[in-house]
C-alpha positions in Angstrom: 0.2 -0.1 -0.2 0.9 3.3 -0.7 0.3 6.6 1.3 0.6 9.9 0.5 1.3 12.3 2.7 -1.7 15.0 2.9 -4.7 13.7 4.8 -7.7 14.3 7.1 -9.1 11.6 9.9 -11.1 12.6 12.6 -12.7 10.5 15.2 -15.8 10.7 17.7 -15.6 8.2 21.0 -18.2 9.1 24.1 -18.2 6.6 26.8 -18.7 7.3 31.0 -20.3 10.6 30.2 -17.0 11.9 28.3 -16.8 12.8 24.9 -14.1 13.2 22.9 -13.5 14.3 19.3 -9.7 14.4 17.6 -8.9 15.4 14.1 -5.9 15.5 12.9 -4.6 16.0 8.9 -1.5 16.6 7.4 0.6 18.3 4.7 4.3 17.0 3.2 7.9 17.5 5.4 11.0 15.6 5.4 10.3 14.1 8.7 7.2 13.0 11.3 6.3 16.4 12.6 3.4 16.0 15.2 1.9 19.3 16.7 -0.9 18.1 19.4 -3.7 20.8 20.6 -5.2 19.7 23.4 -7.6 21.3 26.8 -5.3 22.0 29.4 -7.2 19.2 31.4 -5.8 16.5 29.1 -1.9 17.6 28.6 -0.8 15.2 30.4 -2.1 12.4 27.6 0.4 14.2 24.9 3.1 12.1 25.3 0.7 8.7 25.0 -1.1 10.4 21.8 2.5 11.0 20.0 3.5 7.3 20.6 -0.1 6.2 19.1 0.8 8.3 16.3 3.7 7.3 15.4 2.6 3.5 14.7 0.6 4.4 12.2 2.9 7.0 10.4 6.2 7.9 9.2 6.4 11.4 7.5 4.9 13.7 7.7 4.0 17.7 9.2 0.5 16.3 11.2 -1.6 19.2 13.6 -3.7 16.7 16.0 -6.8 18.6 17.8 -8.7 17.3 20.9 -11.8 18.4 22.0 -13.0 17.3 25.3 -16.4 17.3 27.2 -17.2 15.8 30.6 -21.1 15.2 31.2 -20.1 14.3 35.1 -21.3 15.7 37.8 -17.8 16.3 38.6 -17.1 16.2 42.5 -14.9 20.0 42.9 -14.0 21.3 46.0 -13.2 24.7 47.6 -9.4 25.6 48.6 -8.9 28.3 50.1 -5.4 30.1 50.5 -4.8 31.6 53.9 -1.3 32.7 52.7 -1.9 34.6 49.7 -5.4 36.2 51.7 -2.7 37.5 54.1 -0.6 38.6 51.2 -3.0 40.8 49.9 -4.0 42.1 53.4 -0.9 43.2 54.5 -0.1 45.5 51.1 -3.5 46.7 51.0 -2.9 47.6 54.5 0.7 49.2 53.6 -1.0 51.1 50.9 -3.6 52.7 53.6 -0.8 54.5 55.9 1.4 55.5 53.2 -1.7 57.4 51.2 -3.4 58.2 54.6 -6.7 56.8 53.4 -9.3 54.2 55.4 -8.8 50.5 55.3 -11.9 49.8 53.8 -11.4 45.8 52.6 -13.7 43.5 54.0 -13.3 39.7 53.6 -16.3 39.9 50.8 -13.9 41.9 48.9 -10.8 40.2 49.8 -12.2 36.8 49.1 -12.5 38.0 45.3 -8.8 38.4 44.2 -7.3 36.2 42.4 -6.6 32.6 43.8 -7.7 33.5 47.4 -10.1 30.7 46.3 -10.1 28.3 43.8 -12.1 25.3 42.5 -10.3 21.9 42.1 -11.9 18.8 40.6 -11.6 15.3 42.5 -12.1 12.1 41.6 -11.1 11.8 37.7 -9.3 8.5 36.9 -6.6 9.0 34.1 -6.9 5.4 33.2 -10.0 5.6 32.5 -10.0 9.3 30.9 -6.8 7.9 28.3 -9.0 4.6 27.8 -11.3 6.5 26.2 -9.1 9.4 24.4 -6.9 6.2 23.3 -10.2 4.7 21.7 -10.6 8.4 19.9 -6.8 8.6 18.6 -6.8 5.4 17.3 -9.9 5.4 15.0 -8.5 9.4 13.7 -5.5 7.3 12.7 -7.1 4.5 11.2 -9.3 6.7 9.0 -6.6 9.4 8.6 -4.4 6.4 7.2 -7.8 5.3 5.1 -7.6 8.8 3.1 -4.1 8.6 3.0 -4.1 5.5 1.1 -6.6 6.2 -1.4 -4.6 9.3 -2.5 -1.8 7.5 -2.6 -3.1 4.9 -4.9 -4.0 7.9 -7.2 -0.6 9.0 -6.8 0.7 5.4 -7.6 -1.7 5.3 -10.5 -0.7 8.5 -12.2 2.8 8.4 -12.0 2.8 4.7 -13.2 1.2 6.0 -16.6 4.0 8.7 -16.8 6.6 5.9 -16.7 5.0 4.5 -19.5 4.9 7.8 -20.9 8.7 8.3 -19.9 9.8 5.0 -21.6 8.0 5.8 -25.1 10.4 9.1 -25.3 13.3 6.8 -23.9 12.4 4.0 -27.0 12.3 7.1 -29.2 15.2 8.6 -28.4 17.2 5.0 -28.4 15.4 5.0 -32.3 16.8 7.7 -33.3 20.2 8.0 -32.3 21.8 5.5 -35.1 19.6 7.4 -37.6 21.0 10.8 -36.6 24.7 9.1 -37.4 23.6 8.0 -40.4 22.1 11.2 -41.9 25.9 13.0 -40.3 27.8 10.9 -42.5 25.3 11.3 -45.7 25.5 14.5 -45.2 29.2 14.6 -44.9 29.9 12.4 -47.9 27.5 15.0 -49.9 29.2 17.9 -48.8 33.1 16.1 -49.9 31.2 15.6 -53.7 30.4 18.8 -53.7 33.6 20.0 -52.6 35.4 17.9 -55.0 33.3 18.5 -57.6 35.2 18.4 -61.4 38.1 17.7 -59.1 39.9 14.6 -60.1 40.4 13.4 -56.5 38.6 11.2 -54.1 37.1 11.2 -50.7 39.9 9.9 -47.8 36.8 7.1 -46.6 39.1 6.8 -43.8 39.0 10.3 -42.3 35.0 10.4 -43.4 35.2 7.3 -41.1 37.1 8.6 -38.2 34.6 11.9 -38.7 31.3 9.4 -38.5 33.1 8.1 -35.2 34.3 11.2 -33.1 31.3 12.8 -34.1 28.8 9.1 -32.9 31.3 9.4 -29.6 29.9 12.8 -29.1 26.2 12.9 -29.7 26.2 8.7 -27.9 23.9 8.6 -25.3 23.7 4.7 -25.3 25.0 4.5 -21.4 22.0 7.2 -20.7 19.5 5.2 -22.2 20.0 2.1 -20.2 20.3 4.0 -16.8 17.3 6.0 -17.7 15.0 2.3 -18.3 16.6 0.9 -14.8 15.7 3.6 -13.5 12.0 3.7 -14.6 11.9 -0.3 -13.9 13.4 0.4 -10.1 10.8 3.3 -9.9 8.4 1.1 -11.0 9.1 -1.8 -8.8 9.1 0.6 -5.7 5.7 2.0 -6.5 3.8 -1.4 -6.5 6.2 -3.0 -3.3 4.5 0.2 -1.9 5.4 1.0 2.1 7.1 4.5 2.9 9.4 5.2 -0.2 9.0 8.3 -0.7 12.6 9.0 -0.1 14.1 6.0 -1.9 11.4 7.5 -5.0 12.9 10.7 -4.7 16.2 9.9 -5.0 15.3 7.6 -8.2 13.4 10.5 -9.7 16.8 12.6 -9.6 18.8 10.4 -11.1 16.0 10.3 -13.6 16.6 13.8 -14.2 20.3 13.8 -14.3 20.4 11.3 -16.7 17.9 13.3 -18.9 19.7 16.5 -18.7 23.3 14.7 -20.2 20.7 13.4 -22.6 19.7 16.9 -23.8 23.3 18.3 -23.8 24.4 15.6 -26.2 22.1 16.5 -28.4 22.4 17.7 -31.9 19.0 16.6 -33.8 15.9 18.4 -33.2 13.7 15.5 -33.0 16.4 14.4 -29.9 16.0 17.5 -28.4 11.9 17.6 -28.6 12.2 14.1 -27.5 14.1 15.1 -24.3 12.2 18.1 -23.4 9.3 16.2 -23.1 10.8 13.2 -20.9 12.4 16.6 -18.4 8.9 17.9 -18.1 7.5 14.3 -17.1 10.2 13.5 -14.8 9.8 17.3 -13.3 5.9 16.3 -13.1 6.8 13.0 -11.1 9.2 14.3 -8.9 6.2 17.1 -7.5 4.0 13.7 -6.9 6.9 11.9 -5.2 7.0 14.9 -3.2 3.7 13.9 -1.4 4.7 10.4 -0.6 5.3 9.0 2.5 
């Protein structure tokens, strides 16, 4: 199975009067980078969530959003901070003396100061909370991987089609190369005949062979053709095998581009150049798509 690095997954799980909604989306990235946004009550589970996600993905920049609703009548307690209350009162008394103003602080006023009284929840079972949250995270990951796989299969189909098209251009270049050499030899002989016309001098066949050989060596793309065919077959095999192969495919595409550049630089023929340019265009399209594969 081939996976894209972009995708979206969502899950809702409600158990024990607690509802968890998990959403995740991803874009291309060189490595796996996970950003988790959690309610304050669930921050303790961030590492657990990251560990679960590593089981389902290897690359991509993934943003995870977790929503939490608790419908339980949570047991809450009021906590009083006497030390902080005394601190507030001491400073208020100092202010009264410094400015010569009456100290009109009442208990009801002091109680409204921040953190003098706080509400704390009690009785939350972390294991129970994580058990439900983990279900939501795993369900979202499964849906996320399904979306990635569907897009990955579409990418595979398209790239395989482009590889077939590339093979066609490579075959054209391979068949055209000998024709170019033969055409060069014919042009060279014709030019010599025109130059020697009317003169009792014969063209030096050995010199013609030497010139043709030098030209053939200059434009020879046999090695490039062999390597291009090998790279096309290798990429096809990797795509069919699937898995986390994005980096490998990217490397093969770079090698393809190098061979196509060399072929184009050796080209001394319009038809061959056109085929090499089309070949490079296809390779660039493949490289763009490969960047999206996990």
